[in-house]
N, CA, C and O atoms as a Tinker XYZ file with bonds, in Angstrom:
   404  protein
     1  N    -21.808000   -6.266000    7.542000    73     2
     2  CA   -21.682000   -4.812000    7.629000    64     1     3
     3  C    -20.519000   -4.429000    8.546000    63     2     4     5
     4  O    -19.931000   -3.359000    8.386000    81     3
     5  N    -20.188000   -5.293000    9.501000    73     3     6
     6  CA   -19.108000   -4.985000   10.421000    64     5     7
     7  C    -17.718000   -5.244000    9.859000    63     6     8     9
     8  O    -16.720000   -4.965000   10.524000    81     7
     9  N    -17.641000   -5.774000    8.641000    73     7    10
    10  CA   -16.344000   -6.080000    8.031000    64     9    11
    11  C    -15.697000   -4.794000    7.514000    63    10    12    13
    12  O    -16.213000   -4.185000    6.577000    81    11
    13  N    -14.564000   -4.366000    8.114000    73    11    14
    14  CA   -13.956000   -3.092000    7.706000    64    13    15
    15  C    -13.470000   -3.110000    6.266000    63    14    16    17
    16  O    -13.478000   -2.074000    5.601000    81    15
    17  N    -13.044000   -4.277000    5.769000    73    15    18
    18  CA   -12.565000   -4.328000    4.385000    64    17    19
    19  C    -13.704000   -4.089000    3.404000    63    18    20    21
    20  O    -13.492000   -3.527000    2.329000    81    19
    21  N    -14.920000   -4.518000    3.770000    73    19    22
    22  CA   -16.072000   -4.305000    2.896000    64    21    23
    23  C    -16.414000   -2.819000    2.809000    63    22    24    25
    24  O    -16.754000   -2.319000    1.737000    81    23
    25  N    -16.324000   -2.115000    3.942000    73    23    26
    26  CA   -16.616000   -0.679000    3.908000    64    25    27
    27  C    -15.552000    0.051000    3.080000    63    26    28    29
    28  O    -15.853000    1.044000    2.417000    81    27
    29  N    -14.311000   -0.442000    3.120000    73    27    30
    30  CA   -13.239000    0.129000    2.293000    64    29    31
    31  C    -13.586000   -0.022000    0.816000    63    30    32    33
    32  O    -13.425000    0.916000    0.036000    81    31
    33  N    -14.060000   -1.200000    0.437000    73    31    34
    34  CA   -14.425000   -1.480000   -0.951000    64    33    35
    35  C    -15.555000   -0.553000   -1.396000    63    34    36    37
    36  O    -15.484000    0.062000   -2.459000    81    35
    37  N    -16.601000   -0.462000   -0.568000    73    35    38
    38  CA   -17.758000    0.383000   -0.901000    64    37    39
    39  C    -17.316000    1.839000   -1.021000    63    38    40    41
    40  O    -17.703000    2.540000   -1.956000    81    39
    41  N    -16.507000    2.281000   -0.072000    73    39    42
    42  CA   -16.017000    3.655000   -0.074000    64    41    43
    43  C    -15.208000    3.930000   -1.337000    63    42    44    45
    44  O    -15.368000    4.977000   -1.964000    81    43
    45  N    -14.343000    2.992000   -1.707000    73    43    46
    46  CA   -13.496000    3.161000   -2.897000    64    45    47
    47  C    -14.341000    3.246000   -4.158000    63    46    48    49
    48  O    -14.071000    4.062000   -5.039000    81    47
    49  N    -15.363000    2.405000   -4.245000    73    47    50
    50  CA   -16.239000    2.417000   -5.422000    64    49    51
    51  C    -16.989000    3.749000   -5.514000    63    50    52    53
    52  O    -17.155000    4.295000   -6.605000    81    51
    53  N    -17.438000    4.266000   -4.376000    73    51    54
    54  CA   -18.180000    5.533000   -4.357000    64    53    55
    55  C    -17.323000    6.698000   -4.846000    63    54    56    57
    56  O    -17.833000    7.640000   -5.453000    81    55
    57  N    -16.021000    6.630000   -4.579000    73    55    58
    58  CA   -15.156000    7.763000   -4.902000    64    57    59
    59  C    -14.391000    7.606000   -6.211000    63    58    60    61
    60  O    -13.651000    8.512000   -6.593000    81    59
    61  N    -14.548000    6.493000   -6.901000    73    59    62
    62  CA   -13.685000    6.184000   -8.052000    64    61    63
    63  C    -13.671000    7.287000   -9.106000    63    62    64    65
    64  O    -12.598000    7.669000   -9.573000    81    63
    65  N    -14.831000    7.805000   -9.490000    73    63    66
    66  CA   -14.889000    8.804000  -10.565000    64    65    67
    67  C    -14.090000   10.048000  -10.252000    63    66    68    69
    68  O    -13.309000   10.521000  -11.079000    81    67
    69  N    -14.284000   10.580000   -9.053000    73    67    70
    70  CA   -13.614000   11.808000   -8.651000    64    69    71
    71  C    -12.137000   11.544000   -8.394000    63    70    72    73
    72  O    -11.282000   12.299000   -8.857000    81    71
    73  N    -11.835000   10.489000   -7.667000    73    71    74
    74  CA   -10.471000   10.272000   -7.215000    64    73    75
    75  C     -9.533000    9.795000   -8.311000    63    74    76    77
    76  O     -8.346000   10.122000   -8.293000    81    75
    77  N    -10.046000    9.029000   -9.261000    73    75    78
    78  CA    -9.144000    8.548000  -10.314000    64    77    79
    79  C     -8.574000    9.732000  -11.085000    63    78    80    81
    80  O     -7.384000    9.764000  -11.397000    81    79
    81  N     -9.431000   10.705000  -11.390000    73    79    82
    82  CA    -8.957000   11.909000  -12.093000    64    81    83
    83  C     -7.927000   12.638000  -11.237000    63    82    84    85
    84  O     -6.884000   13.063000  -11.735000    81    83
    85  N     -8.226000   12.780000   -9.947000    73    83    86
    86  CA    -7.294000   13.444000   -9.034000    64    85    87
    87  C     -5.980000   12.693000   -8.920000    63    86    88    89
    88  O     -4.913000   13.305000   -8.865000    81    87
    89  N     -6.053000   11.367000   -8.883000    73    87    90
    90  CA    -4.841000   10.551000   -8.785000    64    89    91
    91  C     -3.980000   10.691000  -10.036000    63    90    92    93
    92  O     -2.753000   10.727000   -9.951000    81    91
    93  N     -4.624000   10.770000  -11.194000    73    91    94
    94  CA    -3.858000   10.931000  -12.437000    64    93    95
    95  C     -3.075000   12.240000  -12.396000    63    94    96    97
    96  O     -1.920000   12.296000  -12.816000    81    95
    97  N     -3.720000   13.297000  -11.881000    73    95    98
    98  CA    -3.039000   14.591000  -11.785000    64    97    99
    99  C     -1.897000   14.528000  -10.774000    63    98   100   101
   100  O     -0.804000   15.033000  -11.028000    81    99
   101  N     -2.162000   13.900000   -9.622000    73    99   102
   102  CA    -1.119000   13.730000   -8.602000    64   101   103
   103  C      0.033000   12.916000   -9.157000    63   102   104   105
   104  O      1.200000   13.198000   -8.886000    81   103
   105  N     -0.310000   11.903000   -9.936000    73   103   106
   106  CA     0.701000   11.016000  -10.489000    64   105   107
   107  C      1.638000   11.781000  -11.409000    63   106   108   109
   108  O      2.853000   11.586000  -11.373000    81   107
   109  N      1.063000   12.655000  -12.236000    73   107   110
   110  CA     1.908000   13.462000  -13.131000    64   109   111
   111  C      2.866000   14.325000  -12.317000    63   110   112   113
   112  O      4.037000   14.465000  -12.668000    81   111
   113  N      2.361000   14.905000  -11.224000    73   111   114
   114  CA     3.195000   15.752000  -10.372000    64   113   115
   115  C      4.297000   14.924000   -9.707000    63   114   116   117
   116  O      5.449000   15.353000   -9.647000    81   115
   117  N      3.939000   13.738000   -9.210000    73   115   118
   118  CA     4.935000   12.887000   -8.554000    64   117   119
   119  C      5.971000   12.409000   -9.572000    63   118   120   121
   120  O      7.157000   12.322000   -9.256000    81   119
   121  N      5.525000   12.100000  -10.792000    73   119   122
   122  CA     6.479000   11.701000  -11.838000    64   121   123
   123  C      7.458000   12.830000  -12.132000    63   122   124   125
   124  O      8.648000   12.594000  -12.338000    81   123
   125  N      6.943000   14.068000  -12.150000    73   123   126
   126  CA     7.807000   15.228000  -12.401000    64   125   127
   127  C      8.859000   15.352000  -11.287000    63   126   128   129
   128  O     10.045000   15.547000  -11.556000    81   127
   129  N      8.400000   15.235000  -10.034000    73   127   130
   130  CA     9.313000   15.304000   -8.885000    64   129   131
   131  C     10.318000   14.160000   -8.961000    63   130   132   133
   132  O     11.508000   14.345000   -8.705000    81   131
   133  N      9.823000   12.972000   -9.317000    73   131   134
   134  CA    10.671000   11.791000   -9.382000    64   133   135
   135  C     11.782000   11.967000  -10.419000    63   134   136   137
   136  O     12.935000   11.619000  -10.167000    81   135
   137  N     11.428000   12.510000  -11.586000    73   135   138
   138  CA    12.439000   12.740000  -12.627000    64   137   139
   139  C     13.505000   13.707000  -12.127000    63   138   140   141
   140  O     14.697000   13.519000  -12.370000    81   139
   141  N     13.055000   14.746000  -11.423000    73   139   142
   142  CA    13.992000   15.714000  -10.853000    64   141   143
   143  C     14.910000   15.010000   -9.840000    63   142   144   145
   144  O     16.112000   15.271000   -9.800000    81   143
   145  N     14.335000   14.119000   -9.026000    73   143   146
   146  CA    15.125000   13.411000   -8.015000    64   145   147
   147  C     16.161000   12.503000   -8.651000    63   146   148   149
   148  O     17.282000   12.389000   -8.156000    81   147
   149  N     15.786000   11.851000   -9.755000    73   147   150
   150  CA    16.737000   10.958000  -10.429000    64   149   151
   151  C     17.933000   11.765000  -10.922000    63   150   152   153
   152  O     19.080000   11.346000  -10.765000    81   151
   153  N     17.662000   12.918000  -11.516000    73   151   154
   154  CA    18.744000   13.775000  -12.002000    64   153   155
   155  C     19.612000   14.219000  -10.836000    63   154   156   157
   156  O     20.839000   14.168000  -10.912000    81   155
   157  N     18.966000   14.658000   -9.750000    73   155   158
   158  CA    19.718000   15.126000   -8.588000    64   157   159
   159  C     20.489000   13.992000   -7.915000    63   158   160   161
   160  O     21.582000   14.197000   -7.387000    81   159
   161  N     19.905000   12.794000   -7.941000    73   159   162
   162  CA    20.583000   11.656000   -7.313000    64   161   163
   163  C     21.902000   11.370000   -8.017000    63   162   164   165
   164  O     22.905000   11.047000   -7.382000    81   163
   165  N     21.881000   11.496000   -9.337000    73   163   166
   166  CA    23.108000   11.287000  -10.107000    64   165   167
   167  C     24.145000   12.330000   -9.706000    63   166   168   169
   168  O     25.341000   12.042000   -9.656000    81   167
   169  N     23.678000   13.538000   -9.422000    73   167   170
   170  CA    24.584000   14.610000   -9.003000    64   169   171
   171  C     24.880000   14.551000   -7.494000    63   170   172   173
   172  O     25.632000   15.371000   -6.968000    81   171
   173  N     24.285000   13.580000   -6.819000    73   171   174
   174  CA    24.484000   13.367000   -5.369000    64   173   175
   175  C     24.082000   14.568000   -4.526000    63   174   176   177
   176  O     24.779000   14.926000   -3.577000    81   175
   177  N     22.968000   15.186000   -4.869000    73   175   178
   178  CA    22.587000   16.384000   -4.109000    64   177   179
   179  C     21.169000   16.305000   -3.544000    63   178   180   181
   180  O     20.688000   17.275000   -2.959000    81   179
   181  N     20.499000   15.174000   -3.707000    73   179   182
   182  CA    19.117000   15.104000   -3.228000    64   181   183
   183  C     19.088000   14.637000   -1.767000    63   182   184   185
   184  O     19.763000   13.668000   -1.421000    81   183
   185  N     18.315000   15.315000   -0.905000    73   183   186
   186  CA    18.216000   14.868000    0.485000    64   185   187
   187  C     17.568000   13.477000    0.556000    63   186   188   189
   188  O     16.585000   13.203000   -0.132000    81   187
   189  N     18.127000   12.624000    1.383000    73   187   190
   190  CA    17.654000   11.242000    1.491000    64   189   191
   191  C     16.188000   11.181000    1.930000    63   190   192   193
   192  O     15.429000   10.356000    1.421000    81   191
   193  N     15.781000   12.043000    2.867000    73   191   194
   194  CA    14.385000   11.990000    3.352000    64   193   195
   195  C     13.389000   12.365000    2.257000    63   194   196   197
   196  O     12.290000   11.813000    2.206000    81   195
   197  N     13.764000   13.306000    1.376000    73   195   198
   198  CA    12.889000   13.674000    0.251000    64   197   199
   199  C     12.760000   12.504000   -0.720000    63   198   200   201
   200  O     11.671000   12.219000   -1.219000    81   199
   201  N     13.874000   11.832000   -0.982000    73   199   202
   202  CA    13.867000   10.667000   -1.873000    64   201   203
   203  C     12.935000    9.580000   -1.324000    63   202   204   205
   204  O     12.077000    9.063000   -2.039000    81   203
   205  N     13.118000    9.247000   -0.058000    73   203   206
   206  CA    12.337000    8.163000    0.554000    64   205   207
   207  C     10.852000    8.524000    0.595000    63   206   208   209
   208  O     10.012000    7.680000    0.284000    81   207
   209  N     10.509000    9.763000    0.974000    73   207   210
   210  CA     9.091000   10.139000    1.036000    64   209   211
   211  C      8.444000   10.077000   -0.343000    63   210   212   213
   212  O      7.281000    9.690000   -0.465000    81   211
   213  N      9.188000   10.454000   -1.385000    73   211   214
   214  CA     8.643000   10.377000   -2.747000    64   213   215
   215  C      8.448000    8.926000   -3.158000    63   214   216   217
   216  O      7.426000    8.584000   -3.752000    81   215
   217  N      9.423000    8.064000   -2.847000    73   215   218
   218  CA     9.294000    6.639000   -3.183000    64   217   219
   219  C      8.088000    6.021000   -2.468000    63   218   220   221
   220  O      7.362000    5.213000   -3.046000    81   219
   221  N      7.883000    6.413000   -1.197000    73   219   222
   222  CA     6.743000    5.881000   -0.439000    64   221   223
   223  C      5.431000    6.347000   -1.043000    63   222   224   225
   224  O      4.474000    5.577000   -1.126000    81   223
   225  N      5.382000    7.618000   -1.470000    73   223   226
   226  CA     4.168000    8.148000   -2.091000    64   225   227
   227  C      3.874000    7.403000   -3.394000    63   226   228   229
   228  O      2.724000    7.065000   -3.674000    81   227
   229  N      4.912000    7.149000   -4.184000    73   227   230
   230  CA     4.743000    6.406000   -5.437000    64   229   231
   231  C      4.219000    5.002000   -5.174000    63   230   232   233
   232  O      3.314000    4.528000   -5.861000    81   231
   233  N      4.793000    4.340000   -4.175000    73   231   234
   234  CA     4.370000    2.978000   -3.853000    64   233   235
   235  C      2.922000    2.966000   -3.375000    63   234   236   237
   236  O      2.147000    2.089000   -3.757000    81   235
   237  N      2.557000    3.941000   -2.540000    73   235   238
   238  CA     1.174000    4.039000   -2.062000    64   237   239
   239  C      0.219000    4.211000   -3.239000    63   238   240   241
   240  O     -0.812000    3.542000   -3.306000    81   239
   241  N      0.558000    5.104000   -4.166000    73   239   242
   242  CA    -0.317000    5.343000   -5.317000    64   241   243
   243  C     -0.429000    4.112000   -6.195000    63   242   244   245
   244  O     -1.505000    3.795000   -6.703000    81   243
   245  N      0.698000    3.413000   -6.373000    73   243   246
   246  CA     0.684000    2.207000   -7.205000    64   245   247
   247  C     -0.265000    1.173000   -6.610000    63   246   248   249
   248  O     -1.080000    0.583000   -7.320000    81   247
   249  N     -0.150000    0.957000   -5.299000    73   247   250
   250  CA    -1.009000   -0.021000   -4.616000    64   249   251
   251  C     -2.463000    0.439000   -4.658000    63   250   252   253
   252  O     -3.366000   -0.361000   -4.904000    81   251
   253  N     -2.689000    1.744000   -4.416000    73   251   254
   254  CA    -4.049000    2.280000   -4.400000    64   253   255
   255  C     -4.709000    2.113000   -5.767000    63   254   256   257
   256  O     -5.854000    1.672000   -5.859000    81   255
   257  N     -3.980000    2.469000   -6.830000    73   255   258
   258  CA    -4.519000    2.324000   -8.189000    64   257   259
   259  C     -4.797000    0.862000   -8.510000    63   258   260   261
   260  O     -5.782000    0.537000   -9.173000    81   259
   261  N     -3.916000   -0.017000   -8.033000    73   259   262
   262  CA    -4.129000   -1.446000   -8.273000    64   261   263
   263  C     -5.435000   -1.904000   -7.611000    63   262   264   265
   264  O     -6.234000   -2.607000   -8.230000    81   263
   265  N     -5.646000   -1.503000   -6.354000    73   263   266
   266  CA    -6.870000   -1.897000   -5.649000    64   265   267
   267  C     -8.111000   -1.342000   -6.344000    63   266   268   269
   268  O     -9.112000   -2.042000   -6.492000    81   267
   269  N     -8.039000   -0.087000   -6.765000    73   267   270
   270  CA    -9.172000    0.518000   -7.474000    64   269   271
   271  C     -9.467000   -0.269000   -8.745000    63   270   272   273
   272  O    -10.629000   -0.531000   -9.058000    81   271
   273  N     -8.414000   -0.652000   -9.483000    73   271   274
   274  CA    -8.631000   -1.374000  -10.744000    64   273   275
   275  C     -9.221000   -2.759000  -10.488000    63   274   276   277
   276  O    -10.044000   -3.234000  -11.271000    81   275
   277  N     -8.808000   -3.407000   -9.404000    73   275   278
   278  CA    -9.351000   -4.729000   -9.068000    64   277   279
   279  C    -10.816000   -4.604000   -8.650000    63   278   280   281
   280  O    -11.667000   -5.373000   -9.095000    81   279
   281  N    -11.097000   -3.616000   -7.783000    73   279   282
   282  CA   -12.453000   -3.433000   -7.266000    64   281   283
   283  C    -13.436000   -3.123000   -8.399000    63   282   284   285
   284  O    -14.545000   -3.656000   -8.433000    81   283
   285  N    -13.020000   -2.265000   -9.314000    73   283   286
   286  CA   -13.950000   -1.777000  -10.341000    64   285   287
   287  C    -13.793000   -2.511000  -11.672000    63   286   288   289
   288  O    -14.571000   -2.299000  -12.601000    81   287
   289  N    -12.779000   -3.376000  -11.755000    73   287   290
   290  CA   -12.423000   -4.044000  -13.015000    64   289   291
   291  C    -12.150000   -3.026000  -14.125000    63   290   292   293
   292  O    -12.331000   -3.306000  -15.310000    81   291
   293  N    -11.710000   -1.841000  -13.707000    73   291   294
   294  CA   -11.386000   -0.778000  -14.652000    64   293   295
   295  C     -9.912000   -0.899000  -15.007000    63   294   296   297
   296  O     -9.057000   -0.933000  -14.122000    81   295
   297  N     -9.614000   -0.964000  -16.296000    73   295   298
   298  CA    -8.210000   -1.120000  -16.704000    64   297   299
   299  C     -7.459000    0.202000  -16.535000    63   298   300   301
   300  O     -7.746000    1.190000  -17.211000    81   299
   301  N     -6.507000    0.195000  -15.629000    73   299   302
   302  CA    -5.673000    1.376000  -15.424000    64   301   303
   303  C     -4.314000    1.069000  -16.049000    63   302   304   305
   304  O     -3.680000    0.077000  -15.692000    81   303
   305  N     -3.865000    1.905000  -16.972000    73   303   306
   306  CA    -2.582000    1.606000  -17.628000    64   305   307
   307  C     -1.441000    1.558000  -16.617000    63   306   308   309
   308  O     -1.394000    2.351000  -15.676000    81   307
   309  N     -0.531000    0.623000  -16.823000    73   307   310
   310  CA     0.637000    0.534000  -15.928000    64   309   311
   311  C      1.544000    1.719000  -16.228000    63   310   312   313
   312  O      1.777000    2.067000  -17.386000    81   311
   313  N      2.042000    2.323000  -15.178000    73   311   314
   314  CA     2.950000    3.437000  -15.359000    64   313   315
   315  C      4.362000    2.876000  -15.524000    63   314   316   317
   316  O      4.830000    2.087000  -14.703000    81   315
   317  N      5.030000    3.292000  -16.594000    73   315   318
   318  CA     6.370000    2.777000  -16.852000    64   317   319
   319  C      7.309000    3.143000  -15.713000    63   318   320   321
   320  O      8.322000    2.483000  -15.484000    81   319
   321  N      6.952000    4.204000  -15.008000    73   319   322
   322  CA     7.751000    4.651000  -13.862000    64   321   323
   323  C      8.023000    3.507000  -12.887000    63   322   324   325
   324  O      9.137000    3.363000  -12.384000    81   323
   325  N      6.990000    2.689000  -12.621000    73   323   326
   326  CA     7.135000    1.659000  -11.599000    64   325   327
   327  C      8.002000    0.506000  -12.074000    63   326   328   329
   328  O      8.610000   -0.197000  -11.266000    81   327
   329  N      8.059000    0.310000  -13.400000    73   327   330
   330  CA     8.919000   -0.754000  -13.904000    64   329   331
   331  C     10.382000   -0.379000  -13.748000    63   330   332   333
   332  O     11.263000   -1.237000  -13.781000    81   331
   333  N     10.633000    0.933000  -13.576000    73   331   334
   334  CA    12.006000    1.399000  -13.433000    64   333   335
   335  C     12.427000    1.535000  -11.981000    63   334   336   337
   336  O     13.519000    2.030000  -11.701000    81   335
   337  N     11.581000    1.104000  -11.047000    73   335   338
   338  CA    11.874000    1.292000   -9.631000    64   337   339
   339  C     13.241000    0.733000   -9.211000    63   338   340   341
   340  O     13.962000    1.414000   -8.482000    81   339
   341  N     13.630000   -0.484000   -9.642000    73   339   342
   342  CA    14.949000   -0.984000   -9.220000    64   341   343
   343  C     16.086000   -0.056000   -9.642000    63   342   344   345
   344  O     17.061000    0.113000   -8.909000    81   343
   345  N     15.956000    0.549000  -10.832000    73   343   346
   346  CA    16.959000    1.503000  -11.283000    64   345   347
   347  C     17.033000    2.684000  -10.321000    63   346   348   349
   348  O     18.119000    3.159000   -9.987000    81   347
   349  N     15.871000    3.148000   -9.881000    73   347   350
   350  CA    15.834000    4.282000   -8.950000    64   349   351
   351  C     16.556000    3.936000   -7.658000    63   350   352   353
   352  O     17.340000    4.728000   -7.136000    81   351
   353  N     16.276000    2.728000   -7.145000    73   351   354
   354  CA    16.928000    2.332000   -5.899000    64   353   355
   355  C     18.425000    2.173000   -6.100000    63   354   356   357
   356  O     19.201000    2.467000   -5.190000    81   355
   357  N     18.849000    1.711000   -7.280000    73   355   358
   358  CA    20.291000    1.585000   -7.515000    64   357   359
   359  C     20.927000    2.974000   -7.603000    63   358   360   361
   360  O     22.067000    3.169000   -7.180000    81   359
   361  N     20.183000    3.937000   -8.155000    73   359   362
   362  CA    20.687000    5.310000   -8.175000    64   361   363
   363  C     20.832000    5.851000   -6.758000    63   362   364   365
   364  O     21.778000    6.578000   -6.455000    81   363
   365  N     19.890000    5.492000   -5.896000    73   363   366
   366  CA    19.972000    5.906000   -4.498000    64   365   367
   367  C     21.251000    5.349000   -3.861000    63   366   368   369
   368  O     21.934000    6.049000   -3.114000    81   367
   369  N     21.569000    4.081000   -4.166000    73   367   370
   370  CA    22.789000    3.472000   -3.627000    64   369   371
   371  C     24.028000    4.195000   -4.143000    63   370   372   373
   372  O     24.992000    4.399000   -3.406000    81   371
   373  N     23.991000    4.580000   -5.418000    73   371   374
   374  CA    25.129000    5.321000   -5.977000    64   373   375
   375  C     25.272000    6.646000   -5.231000    63   374   376   377
   376  O     26.373000    7.053000   -4.861000    81   375
   377  N     24.125000    7.316000   -5.016000    73   375   378
   378  CA    24.136000    8.600000   -4.315000    64   377   379
   379  C     24.737000    8.456000   -2.928000    63   378   380   381
   380  O     25.459000    9.336000   -2.460000    81   379
   381  N     24.437000    7.349000   -2.276000    73   379   382
   382  CA    24.902000    7.157000   -0.900000    64   381   383
   383  C     26.327000    6.624000   -0.859000    63   382   384   385
   384  O     26.862000    6.341000    0.214000    81   383
   385  N     26.947000    6.486000   -2.049000    73   383   386
   386  CA    28.345000    6.097000   -2.085000    64   385   387
   387  C     28.571000    4.598000   -2.085000    63   386   388   389
   388  O     29.682000    4.146000   -1.811000    81   387
   389  N     27.528000    3.805000   -2.390000    73   387   390
   390  CA    27.699000    2.356000   -2.396000    64   389   391
   391  C     27.954000    1.809000   -3.802000    63   390   392   393
   392  O     28.176000    0.612000   -3.980000    81   391
   393  N     27.919000    2.697000   -4.793000    73   391   394
   394  CA    28.105000    2.235000   -6.170000    64   393   395
   395  C     29.367000    2.808000   -6.764000    63   394   396   397
   396  O     30.201000    3.381000   -6.063000    81   395
   397  N     29.497000    2.645000   -8.073000    73   395   398
   398  CA    30.673000    3.178000   -8.768000    64   397   399
   399  C     30.600000    4.698000   -8.817000    63   398   400   401
   400  O     29.517000    5.283000   -8.844000    81   399
   401  N     31.735000    5.304000   -8.827000    73   399   402
   402  CA    31.803000    6.767000   -8.953000    64   401   403
   403  C     31.810000    7.141000  -10.419000    63   402   404
   404  O     31.864000    8.325000  -10.754000    81   403
């Protein structure tokens, strides 16, 4: 009972029904913001802190969804967004002037 990871597992299982729906909605919103950021990054006008905070939020959600799927053995579809992450980071480098003009 004193194992903190076990309480995390129990807590996650208790909230899965409510939170998975909420996460899907959040994910759609973050994907929308992310698409806007990619467009702005190409135009070199997106603030770096906004880009980084969005990337961190995406990574957190990806890890969180993965843990939920492992805990519950519930198949959560992979978001194609995450497979494109290296492209996003390369766009960030272009924005910061490290890539081709």
